[in-house]
Each structure stands twice: as structure tokens, then as C-alpha cells.
N, C-alpha and C positions, 0 to 999 in steps of 0.2 A: 696485582691480579686479584681480580673480586672472590672471594672465597665461595665455593662451589655447595650447594647441599646435600648430604648424605641420599634424600629423596631424586634430585636430578642427575647425580650418577648414576644410582638405578635406573631411570626411567634411560638415561642415556645407553646404557649398559645393554639394557634389555630390546629396544631397540634397533638400535645398530647392527646387535647380534641376526636379526630377523633380515636385514638388508632391505627394511621398507622405509627407513627414514634417513635423511642427509638432514647433520648437524654440522654449524659452523662454528668453531674454536669458542666456548664459553657460551653457548648457545643457552635461551632461558625456558624456561617451565611455566606453558598456563598455568592459569587460575582458571577455578571453573565458578560461574553466580552460584549464589543461593539459591532454592527454590523457597516458594511459600509451601506452609501445610495445605494438605486434600483435604475440601470438603466430605466430610462422613455422614453429617445425617444426609435423611431424609429430603427433600426437599416439597413445599408445599404446593396439592393439587394446581393445576392452572400454568403454574410460574414454569421454572425450567433454568436458568442464569444461573451458570457455574465460571468463576474466575479462573483463566488460565493457571498453569503452575508454576508463570517466570516470575519472581519478584521484580516489580517494574517499578517500584515505588518514586525512583528517581524520576519519573515522569508526571509529578506532582502539578500540581495549578499553577506554581509557583514559575513552572520551566516554559506554560506554555507562550507560544510567541508571540504577540500581541503585535509586537514591533511587524509583523511576516501579515499580518491582515487588514484588512482597508478601511474605507470612509465608516463613519458614526454610519451608526444600523439605526431605523424608525424607531418609537416609541410601541407599535405591535408590528406582526408580520404571524402570517400564518399561508404554508403553502398549500394549502386548499384550496384558496381563490386563484393559484396562478398553475390548478389545474395537472400539481405534480403530484397526485396520489393516489394510489389505488385502492381499490376496496377492504373494505375492511374483511377478516378473515377471523374464528373459531380457532383456539388449539384445543377446545375441550380440556379434560383434565389430566390429558399428555402432558410433561417438561419437557415442550419444544418451541418455547417460546420465542430462544433464542434463533430459530429459522424463520419466524414471522418476520422477527425484527429485521434479521439483515438482507431475508428476501424483500423486505420492504425499501428499505433502505437502497438497494440494486435499482429495483422498480421506479422509483421516485428519481435515481439518477438520468435514467433510458426516459423518461419522460420529461424532466427537463433539457435533456440534450435533444432532444426534440424526433424522436423514437418512436414508434405505433405504440398502443398500450399491450404492455407485459405481465404477463400472468404464471408467475413462477412457482414451480411444485415443491412447497415447502414440505411433501414427506419425502421428494428423493433427497431433499437436503439433509436433515433427518440419519436416514437410514442409509447411506450412500457414501456419507464421509469415511477419511479414513478409521475413525475410532466407533463408525458407527453408533455415534452415542443416543439416538432414538427421543423416545421419552424421558431416558435418563439424568437427561440437562445439559446443557455447553455453552460456546459462545463464538463468537464471530472469528475469534483467531482459527479455530480451528476449520470453522465456512471458508475462511478467507484461501485456507490453504488448499482445500480440497477444490473449491469455485476456480481457482489460478491454475490447477493441473487439468481441470474438465471444462465445465461449463456448469450453467446453470440449467435445467428440462423445465417444458412446459407442463401446466399443472394438467391438464389434457390428456397428457400420457400418465403422469403417476398421481392424479388424486391423492389428497391426501386421508390420511385415518388415522385418528386419535390413539394411539397403540401399536406397540413394535411389530412390528412387519419386517419381510425380508425386503432389501434393496432391489428394487427392478432395476437395471443394467441396460434393458435394452432401447432405451427413449433418448432420442439425438439430444444432442447438448446444442444449448440456444447464443445465451451469452458468458466468454470467459472473464475474469477479471484479471487484469492488470496490475492494478494501484491501489493500496487499501491504508487509511492513514489513523496512528493514532491519537486522540488529542489528550485521553486522559486515561489516568488507572485508577488505583483504590482512593484518588483524592477529589472533590467536586472542583471543576473549573473553574474559573473568575465568570460571574455569572457575564460580562460581558464578549469574554473570551467563545463563551460557548452560544452565545447569538449571533459573532459575526461570524462564527465558521458555517452555522444554520444557514446564514443571509448566504454567506459566497456562494457555498458549496451543495446545499439543500437540506433534508430530513437529514436527523442526524442517528445513528443506531446508541442506545443507551442503557445503563440497567437501573435500577430501582430495589428498596424494598418494597412486597406488596404484600408483609405481615408473615405469619405464622401460628395458626389456631391463634392468634390476641384480636382484642380489637381493633386491631388496624385492619387486617386479615379479613375481617367480616366487613368492616365500615365498606371498603373496596368492593368486595362483593355485591353488596346492598347499593355500592353510589349509582346513582340516574342522571347525573349529567346536569343537575342545577345547581350548583354552589363547586367552587376551587380550592379543590384539595386541601390539607395542613398536615406533618406529621414531623415531630421533630426530634424520634427516635433515632437513636448512631449505629443501629443493627448493619452488620453487612449484608449486599443488595442482592436479590436471587430472583427477578426478572429482567427479564429485555425488551423495550419497548422502543420507538418510535418520534422523537418530538420534530413535531416540522414548525414547530413556530413559539411566540407567545404573547402577552399584552403586559406593561408595566398597569395596566391601571384594574386588574383584574383583583379585587375584596377576596382575604381568604380572614381566618380565623387565629391566625399565628400574630406573636408579636412583630414582625418585620414587617418593613412600607408594603405597601400591594404591590401587585406584581405573579407572577405567574407562566409557567409552560403549557402548551397546548401540545398533546401527545395520543400517538394514534396506539390504541393496544390490542391484541391478539384472543378478545372475548367475546367477539362477534355482536352485532349488529343493535340487540335488545342489550346490552351493555353499557354502561354510561350516554353521552350524548350521541347516539350514532354510532358507537366503539372506540369514542375519544374520552378527553378528559384535561381538566385542568387542574394545574394542581404548583402549590407557591412556591417560589425559587429557594432552594436549600432544603428543600423536604427529604424526604426519602428516604433520601443518599441521589439523588436524581443527578446525572450527570457522571455519574461513574462510570468508568469503563466504557466510554463513548468513544466512537471512530466511525468513518465511513469511507463508503468508495470514493476513490479521487479517479479512475481511467479502467476500462475496460476494451474489450472488441467482441465483436461477433465471434463464436467458434469459427475455428481454421479444418475445416475437414481435412485440408493437403497439408495441414501446416503438426507440431510436433512438439511436447515441451520435454527436452531432457532434464533428468532431475534424478537425486539419491534420495530426497527429503521426502519421505513418502506419506510420513506423517506429519511435515510442517515442523513450524518452530517448534520447539518445547524446552532447549536449555540453551547455555549462554556460555562461553570459555575467551580468552582472550591474555593478550602481555600487557595489558593499560590502553589507555585509551586509543590507540592506535594498535591494530592489528592487521593480519592478513589472512583470507583466505582462497582455498584454490579448489578444481575440482576438473578431473579428467572426463572427457565424455570422449564416445567411438558413435560414428555418423550411423546412423541407420540406413536412410536413403540420401542417395544426392538432393541436397537442399542449399536454405540460406540460410544460415544464421544472422538472424534482424535486432533480435534484443537478447539483455542481460537482464537476470532478474534474482533478487536478490531480499532477505527480511535484511532491517535495522532495526535496532535496541533502544535505537538514544534518538534525541537529535544532530546531523550530521555535520562535520564543519567540512568535512572535504572526502569522496569518495573516487577513487582512482579505477579503472577496468580497460585490465589489458588478456588481449586474445593469444595466445602464442600456436606453432603449430608442435614445437619438440620439448621435451622434460626429459634429459639423461643429465646422469652422474647428478642429480637434486639443482640443476643448471638450469632456467626456461630459455629459449635461445629459439631465434626465426619470427618476431612479432608478426601478425598477422591485422591488428586491428588494436585500439584503443580510443576509449571518451574518459576523460580527465576533467578532476574541477567539479564535482558532479557534489550535490549537496541535496539534502533534505528536511525541511520544518519539522518534520514529525517520523517519529517511529511505524513501522509498520511493513508490509510489502511493497517494493519497489521495480519498479519497471525501466528499463534503462534504453531507449532504441541508440543502435548502431550509427552514425554517419552513411555507409553506405552499407547495405547488406553483404556480408560475407559467404560467398561458394564456397562451400565441403562436400566433397564427394563422400559416398558408401564406401564405409569400414574406415576412414579418416578418424585418427585421433586429433581431438585438438585440449589446448586446455584454459581454463577462466579462471583469473587472477584477479582478487580484489582487495586493493586496497581501504580498509575502511577506518576514518577517525571522526569519534565519540565525542560528542562536547563535556562531556563528564563520566561517560558510563566506562569501565573499566573494563566493561565483556563482549568486545565488539560482533564479535563471529556468533551468528545463529546456527544455531547443529538443531536438527536428529537424530534425540538419543531413545527413540521408541519404535521406529520401524527399522527395519533390517539394514544393516551396516555392511561398508565397504573395505578391503581394500588395497592399496597402490591405488588411490580414486580420489580421496578427499584428504587435503593438509589444511593446515595451519602454519603461522608463521609472522615472528615479530616484527620482521626486516623483509622480509620477500626472498631471502636467499638462506635461510637457512628452514627444511621444509617437516613439520610433522605430521606422522601417515594418524591421521585420526582412527583408522580403523585397526589397524594394531593399535595403538596407543589407547584411546580412548570407547570404543564401537560404537561412537558419535558420526553421523554424515554430517556436511558442513553445507548449510542450506545456499546452495546458488546454484541457478537453472542455465537453462539455454534454449530460446527460443528460436524456432526453425519452420520453415514454411517453401513448400517444394516452387510454388510461383512468385516471388516475389521478384521487381526488375533487377539488373545490376547495372543497366545504364545511368549515370549521372543526372543524363539529362528526363529522365523517367522520372511519371510520378511515381511517389511511393505506393503502393498498396494502407490503401484508405480502409485499416483496420481498427486503429487508434481513436480516441475518444482526447487527445490530451493537445498542450501549449506545444509546437513543436517549429525548431528554425530548419528551414531545410538548404542543403547546400544550393551557391546559386550554379546558375549555368547559364550558358559556359562559361568555365571558370581556367583558363587565361580567355580576356573579353576585349571585344573593339569592332563597333562604338559604346554597344550594348550590354545588359545582363538582367538576367529573369531572379529575382528572389523569394522564392516563395514560405507560407506559411502558415501553421492551420490555431484555429482558436478552440477550446473548450467553451468554453461558452463568451457571451459578450461582453467585450474588456476595452477601458482604453487604451490605445497603439502607438507605442511612437518606433516608428522603424528609419535610424540614421545612417551614416556614410560618416566615419574618422578614417584619420592618416595614422601612420603609424605613431607620432608624436601626442596622439589622443586630441587632436583639435577635430573637433566637429565641422565636417565637410557640408554636407545638405541632410534634411530630412525629409524621406521619400513619405512617411503617414505619421500624422499629429492629429489623430480622432477616433472614437469611440468605434467598434466594431462587431456587428454580429458573428457567434461563433459559427465556424465553420471553415474554409480551404481559402486562402487571400493570397494573391503574388503584387508585388511592385518591380516596376524595372526603373535602371539606374544607367541614364545616358552619360556619365563619367561627368556632368559639368557640379559643379558648386552652387552654392545657395543663389550667386548673383549671372548664373547660366554658362560663367569661365568651364572653359574643358580646363579639366586638372591633368597633369605629368602623370608617365609611367609609372608605377610601381605599386606597394601592396598596402590596400586597403583592409579594414576593419569594415562591417555590417553589423549592426545593434539592435535586437528587439529588444522593450520591452511591452509587456502586457501586462495588465493585474501584477501580482506576486516573481511572475514569469521575469528572466534576466537571460538571454543568451546570445553570444557576439560568436564569427565564422570570419577567418580572410577571404579575400581574393583580390586577382592579378590584372590590372589595367597596362594593359601592353597597346603602344600605338604604333 
């Protein structure tokens, strides 16, 4: 038998006596991830980027998923020419750049998705997030948590003030963040990778060093937009901006080859090139802490987000690269659970989601729904739609367990150690069998959330609620079918689509779609015939959607 440490015995003894945790024989004690030292110096005026406290240095540029990205990009690209940028604003001397860059990223995403011109309130973002970071500096991590819990507010309801003011809580919410992806941490990603993300997904939030009472700060302050900037210092980044494009022909003073980024700043129209600047590749740490919004929905006035991580993700714990997290929820009103949301701290190779009705004696039972074999090429905040909405009545409790396997990181479970914590509510496990109560054991809450809505349809044949803007493959209907069935899918952006039918031997039966399709909702009908027009035999078939980097398959049954 493996030798058990004294620490493990003490933890087991204390927690078992409280009756708040169930351990299987020889259960392990989890490890807590290290944190980075916090910034203590005052930020220069007009900046405001503060790195998150989690040490995510494993998200280095060498880990960037080049194989996940699409074809080669052009030598120059500028999202301004695609009408994908909102107006330049000014943060003044307030350290709120993080709010301007984050909301500019979300505004651009909406424009790319074909939505009307948005103008969101940076004031609301800086004052109403959990930490109320205001002019003291912040980051997209904090705002992603806040905007996924609530949503953006329009500028007209909460105009910007370049100082610390009270949160305006009476404004209606507009757009809720569903999925936010991290490209890089404290290292500059490969130039080709960053270009590809910008080209595929739109302008990208990033950070840079904007100087600190030095010559570089002076040069930036006086910059008139007539040349491409260059800075070769190695200081940590302190300013958040939005990269909107690049040009490989930009000439600059640096020793490297020509080329540089096109960047939107938040220092007003009178600065730089009408608020924009160009800077040589690799300068001033440009590219560190890059991220972008991947998916969103209109704010659902009849919906709810059940969660315990009020402060969002700020710590990690785990039993190695594979670990389990679980949360108990009590439904406040009869409605439909349709999305499970959580944070990931690494590239994931597998995520399995389970929704259970009961948890008694340390055992989960009565499985209500599941979503298996999910994975993400980036760390961040993710929202996974269930195949069918699950109706849950008022007062009913249910349990969401999520098994996460990271590529290399040994602390897969993201937690909130800053907000108020619960007991007998959030748990972790090494195996999905022996569960540790995080409230009693560590005073943290597991970052798993349940998104619900009152008005979601329950019939498979009904069209799902059109809130999300992402790639999805719906269940075919009718199923089983004879003689035809309809397959519906949604595209977040223009993409080459291949929708094919396979038998259980993996042999392709027919291809229903093989062309480039615009963003939006689409459908295809299969009449039960192969490529030659011959009717196939009764049985189980697979249909698979490939759209850019998105791949998903589902089963259907043909009856005769």
C-alpha cells in the first residue's frame, strides 16, 4: 500500500469529522497552484494594465496552437477597412485602459457578427466589476468574469468619468459574454500565430509597456502617428490596447526586418494617427496577455446564471493533469438549464460534463444529461451548450460535475478564493468518486456555472433559442426518421463547410454540403440515399460537421 503523508491524514481526519467530505480509501490530497507576485508600484497616468495573479507561464508562445489555425494570412491586414472598429475614446489620466481595450474587443466582435454599431460603457465596466478596480488598473480576466455574469451597459446610460466614482447599477444590460479565449500569458506569442488569431477572429486585446517616467513614456506621449514606433526594452507591460492589424512593409528604427502592428489606443482622437499607432513586431512587449471574446449572447432578461465564483477565476487546484470539479445548485425558478460554463487554465485534451439529480453518501446518481469529449485549444472562459435544454423545477437541486484533462498543467480546477465561499456546495475530486468539500477544506469555490432561461423550447424539433453566436450542430429531426430528416447547424462566421454522412464502419455514405457558407443558421436535408442515389439500409448513421476548426458528430437512426 502507498505510504500516506501526515498532512493527508490530518486533512482526512478534520474533514471526515465535519461530515462534509467523502474520501475513498487512500484518497489523495490536491495541490494548490503557485501565484505570481502582485504589482505594488503605482501605474503611470493613462495606463492601467495589471496582470492577473495566477501564474500561467505554461501558456508560452511555444504552446500556441498553430495547427489549430487556418490558412496563411496576407502581408497586410487592417480591420478598419472592414468596418469592424468603433470610435476611438479617451481614458484620460485614469488607469482604465483595460476597460477600453476589452470593450473595444467586444464591440468589434459584434460588428464582425453583423450587429448594429455598439457603444458600451467603460465606466460601468471599471466601476461595477467585482473588485471595482476603477482607475487603479485591471485586466480582461476580471472583466470577462463580470460580463459573463451580467453584461455590457450602453455608454448613454453610464457615461465615462476619468476618476473613481460609484457603480451605476440601474442601467439595463445589453450583451453577455459566453466564451473568452487566452492567446498568450507573459511571453510574446509567435508573430504568425498572433496574426492568424487577428485574421480569423478579429481585433485582439493585448498589453504593452507604455513607459514609466522614462524616455519611452515621453516618446509615446508626444507621438504624432507619422512613423512606426520601436522599443527594445524588456520591462513588464502596463498598458492594454487593441491590435487591429499589421503590415509587413512598415519601416522602423529597429534592427529587425520591416513590419509592425496597427493598434487602437484609448488616448483620444488627437493623439497619434487619429487615436491609432503602428509599432514594430516584438517592441515594448506587444502581444503579452493577449485574448479575445469568442462567443456572446444578447442579455436574457428571463435568464439566470447560477454560480458561486463571484470574483471569478483567481486560483487553481488539482490532482495532476486530470481532475474533477462539482457544484450543487438549487433552482430559484422553474426554467431550463441549457449551458454549463467554467474556466480552463490550459489547453484541454478532454472535458466531460455530467448533470446529476442526486448526491447522497458521497455518490452521484440519476444522470440527467451529459456532454462528453469536449476540448478547447485555448485557456479561458467557456460555455458549453447541452444537446437538449433540461427543465428543472423551482426548489429542485441538481449537481454539475466536470472532468477536465489539461495538456500539461497539473492544476486543472479553477477556483475563486476571493469571494464569499460555500460549504457542502462545491467539490473537487481526483477520480469523480471521492469528493472534497472546498468550502470546509480550503475556503474556495469551484468555478462552474449553470446558465438557465425560462423561455427555452423543449421539443427536439423546435429551433433552439438564438442567443449564442458560435459554431453548433443541432440534433437532427425527426429522429428516428423515414424517409427524410433535417440537420440544422450554425456558423459564427463565414467558413468552408463539409456536412457528411457516415455508417458505423466509418465509411462515408454521402456529402450533403461541401462549400463556403456565410455566418448564420443553415439546414440540410438527407433523404436516406448515398452519393449514387441508392437508398441505404435501416440502421444507425453518423453525421459530421466540419467548419473551419470546428468538428462535431452526432448519431441518427434510419427506419424503414
